[in-house]
Structures are given as structure tokens and as C-alpha cells.
SEFIZA-3560 file (N, C-alpha, C; in Angstrom, 3 decimals):
REM SEFIZA-3560
<numar><xx>102.016</xx><yy>184.684</yy><zz>-11.096</zz><atom>N</atom></numar>
<numar><xx>100.813</xx><yy>185.413</yy><zz>-10.778</zz><atom>CA</atom></numar>
<numar><xx>99.901</xx><yy>185.364</yy><zz>-11.991</zz><atom>C</atom></numar>
<numar><xx>98.613</xx><yy>185.176</yy><zz>-11.741</zz><atom>N</atom></numar>
<numar><xx>97.623</xx><yy>185.135</yy><zz>-12.811</zz><atom>CA</atom></numar>
<numar><xx>96.563</xx><yy>186.194</yy><zz>-12.529</zz><atom>C</atom></numar>
<numar><xx>96.261</xx><yy>187.000</yy><zz>-13.544</zz><atom>N</atom></numar>
<numar><xx>95.245</xx><yy>188.047</yy><zz>-13.458</zz><atom>CA</atom></numar>
<numar><xx>94.346</xx><yy>187.962</yy><zz>-14.678</zz><atom>C</atom></numar>
<numar><xx>93.141</xx><yy>188.508</yy><zz>-14.568</zz><atom>N</atom></numar>
<numar><xx>92.292</xx><yy>188.672</yy><zz>-15.736</zz><atom>CA</atom></numar>
<numar><xx>92.389</xx><yy>190.121</yy><zz>-16.175</zz><atom>C</atom></numar>
<numar><xx>92.573</xx><yy>190.334</yy><zz>-17.476</zz><atom>N</atom></numar>
<numar><xx>92.640</xx><yy>191.687</yy><zz>-18.006</zz><atom>CA</atom></numar>
<numar><xx>91.614</xx><yy>191.844</yy><zz>-19.123</zz><atom>C</atom></numar>
<numar><xx>91.223</xx><yy>193.092</yy><zz>-19.353</zz><atom>N</atom></numar>
<numar><xx>90.257</xx><yy>193.417</yy><zz>-20.397</zz><atom>CA</atom></numar>
<numar><xx>90.819</xx><yy>194.548</yy><zz>-21.235</zz><atom>C</atom></numar>
<numar><xx>90.968</xx><yy>194.292</yy><zz>-22.522</zz><atom>N</atom></numar>
<numar><xx>91.425</xx><yy>195.299</yy><zz>-23.470</zz><atom>CA</atom></numar>
<numar><xx>90.246</xx><yy>195.606</yy><zz>-24.388</zz><atom>C</atom></numar>
<numar><xx>89.709</xx><yy>196.818</yy><zz>-24.301</zz><atom>N</atom></numar>
<numar><xx>88.479</xx><yy>197.157</yy><zz>-25.011</zz><atom>CA</atom></numar>
<numar><xx>88.674</xx><yy>197.597</yy><zz>-26.454</zz><atom>C</atom></numar>
<numar><xx>89.883</xx><yy>197.980</yy><zz>-26.817</zz><atom>N</atom></numar>
<numar><xx>90.113</xx><yy>198.476</yy><zz>-28.173</zz><atom>CA</atom></numar>
<numar><xx>91.546</xx><yy>198.180</yy><zz>-28.615</zz><atom>C</atom></numar>
<numar><xx>91.804</xx><yy>198.435</yy><zz>-29.882</zz><atom>N</atom></numar>
<numar><xx>93.156</xx><yy>198.261</yy><zz>-30.398</zz><atom>CA</atom></numar>
<numar><xx>94.118</xx><yy>199.234</yy><zz>-29.720</zz><atom>C</atom></numar>
<numar><xx>93.624</xx><yy>200.437</yy><zz>-29.423</zz><atom>N</atom></numar>
<numar><xx>94.454</xx><yy>201.426</yy><zz>-28.727</zz><atom>CA</atom></numar>
<numar><xx>94.857</xx><yy>200.905</yy><zz>-27.347</zz><atom>C</atom></numar>
<numar><xx>93.906</xx><yy>200.294</yy><zz>-26.632</zz><atom>N</atom></numar>
<numar><xx>94.218</xx><yy>199.683</yy><zz>-25.334</zz><atom>CA</atom></numar>
<numar><xx>95.290</xx><yy>198.611</yy><zz>-25.493</zz><atom>C</atom></numar>
<numar><xx>95.173</xx><yy>197.792</yy><zz>-26.529</zz><atom>N</atom></numar>
<numar><xx>96.147</xx><yy>196.714</yy><zz>-26.753</zz><atom>CA</atom></numar>
<numar><xx>97.541</xx><yy>197.274</yy><zz>-26.989</zz><atom>C</atom></numar>
<numar><xx>97.648</xx><yy>198.333</yy><zz>-27.791</zz><atom>N</atom></numar>
<numar><xx>98.949</xx><yy>198.937</yy><zz>-28.068</zz><atom>CA</atom></numar>
<numar><xx>99.540</xx><yy>199.522</yy><zz>-26.786</zz><atom>C</atom></numar>
<numar><xx>98.728</xx><yy>200.212</yy><zz>-26.006</zz><atom>N</atom></numar>
<numar><xx>99.197</xx><yy>200.795</yy><zz>-24.742</zz><atom>CA</atom></numar>
<numar><xx>99.614</xx><yy>199.702</yy><zz>-23.761</zz><atom>C</atom></numar>
<numar><xx>98.819</xx><yy>198.636</yy><zz>-23.665</zz><atom>N</atom></numar>
<numar><xx>99.107</xx><yy>197.511</yy><zz>-22.783</zz><atom>CA</atom></numar>
<numar><xx>100.454</xx><yy>196.873</yy><zz>-23.130</zz><atom>C</atom></numar>
<numar><xx>100.663</xx><yy>196.577</yy><zz>-24.408</zz><atom>N</atom></numar>
<numar><xx>101.922</xx><yy>195.965</yy><zz>-24.846</zz><atom>CA</atom></numar>
<numar><xx>103.093</xx><yy>196.899</yy><zz>-24.578</zz><atom>C</atom></numar>
<numar><xx>102.899</xx><yy>198.177</yy><zz>-24.800</zz><atom>N</atom></numar>
<numar><xx>103.942</xx><yy>199.159</yy><zz>-24.527</zz><atom>CA</atom></numar>
<numar><xx>104.355</xx><yy>199.125</yy><zz>-23.059</zz><atom>C</atom></numar>
<numar><xx>103.385</xx><yy>199.026</yy><zz>-22.166</zz><atom>N</atom></numar>
<numar><xx>103.683</xx><yy>198.985</yy><zz>-20.727</zz><atom>CA</atom></numar>
<numar><xx>104.348</xx><yy>197.663</yy><zz>-20.342</zz><atom>C</atom></numar>
<numar><xx>103.864</xx><yy>196.559</yy><zz>-20.870</zz><atom>N</atom></numar>
<numar><xx>104.400</xx><yy>195.235</yy><zz>-20.539</zz><atom>CA</atom></numar>
<numar><xx>105.841</xx><yy>195.077</yy><zz>-21.011</zz><atom>C</atom></numar>
<numar><xx>106.165</xx><yy>195.609</yy><zz>-22.197</zz><atom>N</atom></numar>
<numar><xx>107.513</xx><yy>195.427</yy><zz>-22.736</zz><atom>CA</atom></numar>
<numar><xx>108.576</xx><yy>196.170</yy><zz>-21.934</zz><atom>C</atom></numar>
<numar><xx>108.167</xx><yy>197.071</yy><zz>-21.059</zz><atom>N</atom></numar>
<numar><xx>109.130</xx><yy>197.792</yy><zz>-20.220</zz><atom>CA</atom></numar>
<numar><xx>109.691</xx><yy>196.914</yy><zz>-19.100</zz><atom>C</atom></numar>
<numar><xx>109.136</xx><yy>195.737</yy><zz>-18.915</zz><atom>N</atom></numar>
<numar><xx>109.547</xx><yy>194.849</yy><zz>-17.831</zz><atom>CA</atom></numar>
<numar><xx>110.244</xx><yy>193.613</yy><zz>-18.381</zz><atom>C</atom></numar>
<numar><xx>111.240</xx><yy>193.094</yy><zz>-17.645</zz><atom>N</atom></numar>
<numar><xx>111.981</xx><yy>191.928</yy><zz>-18.136</zz><atom>CA</atom></numar>
<numar><xx>111.250</xx><yy>190.594</yy><zz>-17.947</zz><atom>C</atom></numar>
<numar><xx>110.213</xx><yy>190.563</yy><zz>-17.133</zz><atom>N</atom></numar>
<numar><xx>109.508</xx><yy>189.311</yy><zz>-16.850</zz><atom>CA</atom></numar>
<numar><xx>108.873</xx><yy>188.726</yy><zz>-18.111</zz><atom>C</atom></numar>
<numar><xx>108.761</xx><yy>187.403</yy><zz>-18.125</zz><atom>N</atom></numar>
<numar><xx>108.042</xx><yy>186.720</yy><zz>-19.204</zz><atom>CA</atom></numar>
<numar><xx>106.554</xx><yy>186.794</yy><zz>-18.860</zz><atom>C</atom></numar>
<numar><xx>105.739</xx><yy>187.203</yy><zz>-19.829</zz><atom>N</atom></numar>
<numar><xx>104.309</xx><yy>187.402</yy><zz>-19.593</zz><atom>CA</atom></numar>
<numar><xx>103.538</xx><yy>186.829</yy><zz>-20.774</zz><atom>C</atom></numar>
<numar><xx>102.516</xx><yy>186.024</yy><zz>-20.486</zz><atom>N</atom></numar>
<numar><xx>101.666</xx><yy>185.435</yy><zz>-21.525</zz><atom>CA</atom></numar>
<numar><xx>100.224</xx><yy>185.873</yy><zz>-21.342</zz><atom>C</atom></numar>
<numar><xx>99.497</xx><yy>185.937</yy><zz>-22.451</zz><atom>N</atom></numar>
<numar><xx>98.048</xx><yy>186.124</yy><zz>-22.430</zz><atom>CA</atom></numar>
<numar><xx>97.431</xx><yy>184.852</yy><zz>-22.973</zz><atom>C</atom></numar>
<numar><xx>96.347</xx><yy>184.411</yy><zz>-22.364</zz><atom>N</atom></numar>
<numar><xx>95.690</xx><yy>183.217</yy><zz>-22.882</zz><atom>CA</atom></numar>
<numar><xx>94.179</xx><yy>183.385</yy><zz>-22.852</zz><atom>C</atom></numar>
<numar><xx>93.551</xx><yy>182.729</yy><zz>-23.807</zz><atom>N</atom></numar>
<numar><xx>92.096</xx><yy>182.700</yy><zz>-23.918</zz><atom>CA</atom></numar>
<numar><xx>91.732</xx><yy>181.331</yy><zz>-24.470</zz><atom>C</atom></numar>
<numar><xx>90.991</xx><yy>180.579</yy><zz>-23.678</zz><atom>N</atom></numar>
<numar><xx>90.702</xx><yy>179.209</yy><zz>-24.086</zz><atom>CA</atom></numar>
<numar><xx>91.990</xx><yy>178.421</yy><zz>-24.180</zz><atom>C</atom></numar>
<numar><xx>92.204</xx><yy>177.764</yy><zz>-25.299</zz><atom>N</atom></numar>
<numar><xx>93.442</xx><yy>176.989</yy><zz>-25.467</zz><atom>CA</atom></numar>
<numar><xx>94.506</xx><yy>177.752</yy><zz>-26.259</zz><atom>C</atom></numar>
<numar><xx>94.263</xx><yy>179.047</yy><zz>-26.516</zz><atom>N</atom></numar>
<numar><xx>95.251</xx><yy>179.881</yy><zz>-27.209</zz><atom>CA</atom></numar>
<numar><xx>96.095</xx><yy>180.642</yy><zz>-26.196</zz><atom>C</atom></numar>
<numar><xx>97.367</xx><yy>180.749</yy><zz>-26.460</zz><atom>N</atom></numar>
<numar><xx>98.283</xx><yy>181.479</yy><zz>-25.592</zz><atom>CA</atom></numar>
<numar><xx>99.290</xx><yy>182.222</yy><zz>-26.461</zz><atom>C</atom></numar>
<numar><xx>99.546</xx><yy>183.492</yy><zz>-26.100</zz><atom>N</atom></numar>
<numar><xx>100.496</xx><yy>184.308</yy><zz>-26.859</zz><atom>CA</atom></numar>
<numar><xx>101.400</xx><yy>185.064</yy><zz>-25.895</zz><atom>C</atom></numar>
<numar><xx>102.537</xx><yy>185.486</yy><zz>-26.397</zz><atom>N</atom></numar>
<numar><xx>103.447</xx><yy>186.339</yy><zz>-25.643</zz><atom>CA</atom></numar>
<numar><xx>102.781</xx><yy>187.709</yy><zz>-25.496</zz><atom>C</atom></numar>
<numar><xx>102.611</xx><yy>188.190</yy><zz>-24.273</zz><atom>N</atom></numar>
<numar><xx>101.944</xx><yy>189.469</yy><zz>-24.028</zz><atom>CA</atom></numar>
<numar><xx>102.761</xx><yy>190.655</yy><zz>-24.520</zz><atom>C</atom></numar>
<numar><xx>103.994</xx><yy>190.429</yy><zz>-24.935</zz><atom>N</atom></numar>
<numar><xx>104.830</xx><yy>191.506</yy><zz>-25.471</zz><atom>CA</atom></numar>
<numar><xx>104.741</xx><yy>191.581</yy><zz>-27.003</zz><atom>C</atom></numar>
<numar><xx>103.935</xx><yy>190.726</yy><zz>-27.597</zz><atom>N</atom></numar>
<numar><xx>103.742</xx><yy>190.694</yy><zz>-29.045</zz><atom>CA</atom></numar>
<numar><xx>102.460</xx><yy>191.419</yy><zz>-29.409</zz><atom>C</atom></numar>
<numar><xx>102.577</xx><yy>192.556</yy><zz>-30.084</zz><atom>N</atom></numar>
<numar><xx>101.387</xx><yy>193.320</yy><zz>-30.442</zz><atom>CA</atom></numar>
<numar><xx>100.456</xx><yy>192.520</yy><zz>-31.342</zz><atom>C</atom></numar>
<numar><xx>101.003</xx><yy>191.767</yy><zz>-32.296</zz><atom>N</atom></numar>
<numar><xx>100.145</xx><yy>190.956</yy><zz>-33.167</zz><atom>CA</atom></numar>
<numar><xx>99.430</xx><yy>189.860</yy><zz>-32.385</zz><atom>C</atom></numar>
<numar><xx>100.141</xx><yy>189.228</yy><zz>-31.459</zz><atom>N</atom></numar>
<numar><xx>99.515</xx><yy>188.201</yy><zz>-30.637</zz><atom>CA</atom></numar>
<numar><xx>98.403</xx><yy>188.758</yy><zz>-29.772</zz><atom>C</atom></numar>
<numar><xx>98.663</xx><yy>189.888</yy><zz>-29.140</zz><atom>N</atom></numar>
<numar><xx>97.666</xx><yy>190.509</yy><zz>-28.258</zz><atom>CA</atom></numar>
<numar><xx>96.454</xx><yy>190.958</yy><zz>-29.064</zz><atom>C</atom></numar>
<numar><xx>96.673</xx><yy>191.564</yy><zz>-30.217</zz><atom>N</atom></numar>
<numar><xx>95.545</xx><yy>191.976</yy><zz>-31.062</zz><atom>CA</atom></numar>
<numar><xx>94.724</xx><yy>190.771</yy><zz>-31.520</zz><atom>C</atom></numar>
<numar><xx>95.404</xx><yy>189.660</yy><zz>-31.770</zz><atom>N</atom></numar>
<numar><xx>94.715</xx><yy>188.468</yy><zz>-32.240</zz><atom>CA</atom></numar>
<numar><xx>93.915</xx><yy>187.748</yy><zz>-31.177</zz><atom>C</atom></numar>
<numar><xx>94.316</xx><yy>187.874</yy><zz>-29.943</zz><atom>N</atom></numar>
<numar><xx>93.672</xx><yy>187.094</yy><zz>-28.885</zz><atom>CA</atom></numar>
<numar><xx>92.851</xx><yy>187.921</yy><zz>-27.903</zz><atom>C</atom></numar>
<numar><xx>93.238</xx><yy>189.186</yy><zz>-27.692</zz><atom>N</atom></numar>
<numar><xx>92.742</xx><yy>189.841</yy><zz>-26.501</zz><atom>CA</atom></numar>
<numar><xx>91.778</xx><yy>190.986</yy><zz>-26.608</zz><atom>C</atom></numar>
<numar><xx>91.469</xx><yy>191.509</yy><zz>-27.762</zz><atom>N</atom></numar>
<numar><xx>90.635</xx><yy>192.701</yy><zz>-27.819</zz><atom>CA</atom></numar>
<numar><xx>89.160</xx><yy>192.347</yy><zz>-27.682</zz><atom>C</atom></numar>
<numar><xx>88.501</xx><yy>192.999</yy><zz>-26.729</zz><atom>N</atom></numar>
<numar><xx>87.063</xx><yy>192.835</yy><zz>-26.561</zz><atom>CA</atom></numar>
<numar><xx>86.614</xx><yy>191.696</yy><zz>-25.669</zz><atom>C</atom></numar>
<numar><xx>87.534</xx><yy>191.042</yy><zz>-24.986</zz><atom>N</atom></numar>
<numar><xx>87.139</xx><yy>189.957</yy><zz>-24.079</zz><atom>CA</atom></numar>
<numar><xx>88.118</xx><yy>189.869</yy><zz>-22.913</zz><atom>C</atom></numar>
<numar><xx>87.653</xx><yy>189.255</yy><zz>-21.836</zz><atom>N</atom></numar>
<numar><xx>88.541</xx><yy>189.034</yy><zz>-20.694</zz><atom>CA</atom></numar>
<numar><xx>89.506</xx><yy>187.920</yy><zz>-21.048</zz><atom>C</atom></numar>
<numar><xx>90.779</xx><yy>188.184</yy><zz>-20.799</zz><atom>N</atom></numar>
<numar><xx>91.811</xx><yy>187.184</yy><zz>-21.054</zz><atom>CA</atom></numar>
<numar><xx>92.649</xx><yy>186.999</yy><zz>-19.797</zz><atom>C</atom></numar>
<numar><xx>93.331</xx><yy>185.878</yy><zz>-19.729</zz><atom>N</atom></numar>
<numar><xx>94.157</xx><yy>185.586</yy><zz>-18.558</zz><atom>CA</atom></numar>
<numar><xx>95.593</xx><yy>186.026</yy><zz>-18.815</zz><atom>C</atom></numar>
<numar><xx>96.129</xx><yy>186.778</yy><zz>-17.881</zz><atom>N</atom></numar>
<numar><xx>97.510</xx><yy>187.248</yy><zz>-17.938</zz><atom>CA</atom></numar>
<numar><xx>98.322</xx><yy>186.438</yy><zz>-16.946</zz><atom>C</atom></numar>
<numar><xx>99.370</xx><yy>185.776</yy><zz>-17.417</zz><atom>N</atom></numar>
<numar><xx>100.257</xx><yy>185.007</yy><zz>-16.553</zz><atom>CA</atom></numar>
<numar><xx>101.610</xx><yy>185.695</yy><zz>-16.521</zz><atom>C</atom></numar>
<numar><xx>102.033</xx><yy>186.079</yy><zz>-15.317</zz><atom>N</atom></numar>
<numar><xx>103.325</xx><yy>186.744</yy><zz>-15.128</zz><atom>CA</atom></numar>
<numar><xx>104.240</xx><yy>185.761</yy><zz>-14.410</zz><atom>C</atom></numar>
<numar><xx>105.385</xx><yy>185.458</yy><zz>-15.022</zz><atom>N</atom></numar>
<numar><xx>106.300</xx><yy>184.465</yy><zz>-14.474</zz><atom>CA</atom></numar>
<numar><xx>107.424</xx><yy>185.153</yy><zz>-13.708</zz><atom>C</atom></numar>
<numar><xx>107.077</xx><yy>185.628</yy><zz>-12.503</zz><atom>N</atom></numar>
<numar><xx>108.031</xx><yy>186.312</yy><zz>-11.635</zz><atom>CA</atom></numar>
<numar><xx>107.453</xx><yy>186.374</yy><zz>-10.231</zz><atom>C</atom></numar>
<numar><xx>108.321</xx><yy>186.463</yy><zz>-9.250</zz><atom>N</atom></numar>
<numar><xx>107.859</xx><yy>186.616</yy><zz>-7.870</zz><atom>CA</atom></numar>
<numar><xx>107.650</xx><yy>188.078</yy><zz>-7.501</zz><atom>C</atom></numar>
<numar><xx>108.321</xx><yy>188.983</yy><zz>-8.208</zz><atom>N</atom></numar>
<numar><xx>108.226</xx><yy>190.409</yy><zz>-7.925</zz><atom>CA</atom></numar>
<numar><xx>107.395</xx><yy>191.080</yy><zz>-9.015</zz><atom>C</atom></numar>
<numar><xx>106.084</xx><yy>191.200</yy><zz>-8.789</zz><atom>N</atom></numar>
<numar><xx>105.180</xx><yy>191.703</yy><zz>-9.819</zz><atom>CA</atom></numar>
<numar><xx>104.523</xx><yy>193.027</yy><zz>-9.464</zz><atom>C</atom></numar>
<numar><xx>104.857</xx><yy>193.583</yy><zz>-8.329</zz><atom>N</atom></numar>
<numar><xx>104.158</xx><yy>194.775</yy><zz>-7.841</zz><atom>CA</atom></numar>
<numar><xx>104.207</xx><yy>195.939</yy><zz>-8.834</zz><atom>C</atom></numar>
<numar><xx>105.376</xx><yy>196.276</yy><zz>-9.358</zz><atom>N</atom></numar>
<numar><xx>105.515</xx><yy>197.408</yy><zz>-10.271</zz><atom>CA</atom></numar>
<numar><xx>104.792</xx><yy>197.142</yy><zz>-11.590</zz><atom>C</atom></numar>
<numar><xx>104.907</xx><yy>195.934</yy><zz>-12.098</zz><atom>N</atom></numar>
<numar><xx>104.221</xx><yy>195.585</yy><zz>-13.338</zz><atom>CA</atom></numar>
<numar><xx>102.713</xx><yy>195.706</yy><zz>-13.164</zz><atom>C</atom></numar>
<numar><xx>102.186</xx><yy>195.168</yy><zz>-12.091</zz><atom>N</atom></numar>
<numar><xx>100.742</xx><yy>195.224</yy><zz>-11.834</zz><atom>CA</atom></numar>
<numar><xx>100.279</xx><yy>196.674</yy><zz>-11.705</zz><atom>C</atom></numar>
<numar><xx>101.057</xx><yy>197.507</yy><zz>-11.044</zz><atom>N</atom></numar>
<numar><xx>100.706</xx><yy>198.922</yy><zz>-10.922</zz><atom>CA</atom></numar>
<numar><xx>100.623</xx><yy>199.594</yy><zz>-12.290</zz><atom>C</atom></numar>
<numar><xx>101.524</xx><yy>199.244</yy><zz>-13.192</zz><atom>N</atom></numar>
<numar><xx>101.547</xx><yy>199.910</yy><zz>-14.501</zz><atom>CA</atom></numar>
<numar><xx>100.364</xx><yy>199.518</yy><zz>-15.382</zz><atom>C</atom></numar>
<numar><xx>99.764</xx><yy>198.334</yy><zz>-15.156</zz><atom>N</atom></numar>
<numar><xx>98.629</xx><yy>197.895</yy><zz>-15.976</zz><atom>CA</atom></numar>
<numar><xx>97.317</xx><yy>197.882</yy><zz>-15.191</zz><atom>C</atom></numar>
<numar><xx>97.301</xx><yy>198.515</yy><zz>-14.047</zz><atom>N</atom></numar>
<numar><xx>96.113</xx><yy>198.492</yy><zz>-13.175</zz><atom>CA</atom></numar>
<numar><xx>94.817</xx><yy>198.826</yy><zz>-13.916</zz><atom>C</atom></numar>
<numar><xx>94.854</xx><yy>199.752</yy><zz>-14.850</zz><atom>N</atom></numar>
<numar><xx>93.659</xx><yy>200.155</yy><zz>-15.584</zz><atom>CA</atom></numar>
<numar><xx>93.065</xx><yy>199.070</yy><zz>-16.470</zz><atom>C</atom></numar>
<numar><xx>93.824</xx><yy>198.045</yy><zz>-16.755</zz><atom>N</atom></numar>
<numar><xx>93.353</xx><yy>196.959</yy><zz>-17.614</zz><atom>CA</atom></numar>
<numar><xx>92.939</xx><yy>195.701</yy><zz>-16.843</zz><atom>C</atom></numar>
<numar><xx>93.163</xx><yy>195.701</yy><zz>-15.543</zz><atom>N</atom></numar>
<numar><xx>92.797</xx><yy>194.523</yy><zz>-14.748</zz><atom>CA</atom></numar>
<numar><xx>91.291</xx><yy>194.466</yy><zz>-14.589</zz><atom>C</atom></numar>
<numar><xx>90.712</xx><yy>193.337</yy><zz>-14.976</zz><atom>N</atom></numar>
<numar><xx>89.248</xx><yy>193.157</yy><zz>-14.911</zz><atom>CA</atom></numar>
<numar><xx>88.819</xx><yy>192.901</yy><zz>-13.479</zz><atom>C</atom></numar>
<numar><xx>87.669</xx><yy>193.448</yy><zz>-13.146</zz><atom>N</atom></numar>
<numar><xx>87.169</xx><yy>193.225</yy><zz>-11.773</zz><atom>CA</atom></numar>
<numar><xx>86.228</xx><yy>192.048</yy><zz>-11.705</zz><atom>C</atom></numar>
//
């Protein structure tokens, strides 16, 4: 599953990573040709604050994960 997410501040990034790490699925964030593990706070801070980034979730069962990060999904 691929979603666009928006993290507006460092606080959002910390909260986002905290929520993502609660799940066993492998999750990446990418922007342009850069890609980082979405469970890495340093990676997320380096790539994702202040812009729309692509979230790739490598699982067929994503409903609970998506619900937990609903506030960060870009419209």
C-alpha cells in the first residue's frame, strides 16, 4: 500500500515514528530518489518534515496501521 503523508513539525515526526514502530510491518518513506525506514527517527527527520512524502507499507493487512496514522495522511 502506498500513501502520501505530511509531517509538519519535528513533534509530528516523533509521534509518527512512535505509532509506526508499534507495528511489525516493514514501512518506508520516500521523497524523490531518497528512501528511509519509516521506523528510524533520524531518517524521518531527514527526509519528511515540511513536505508530502510517500509512505510504502509492505503488508496486505494495513487497516490498523492506517487508522493509527490517519492524522498524517495527506489529502
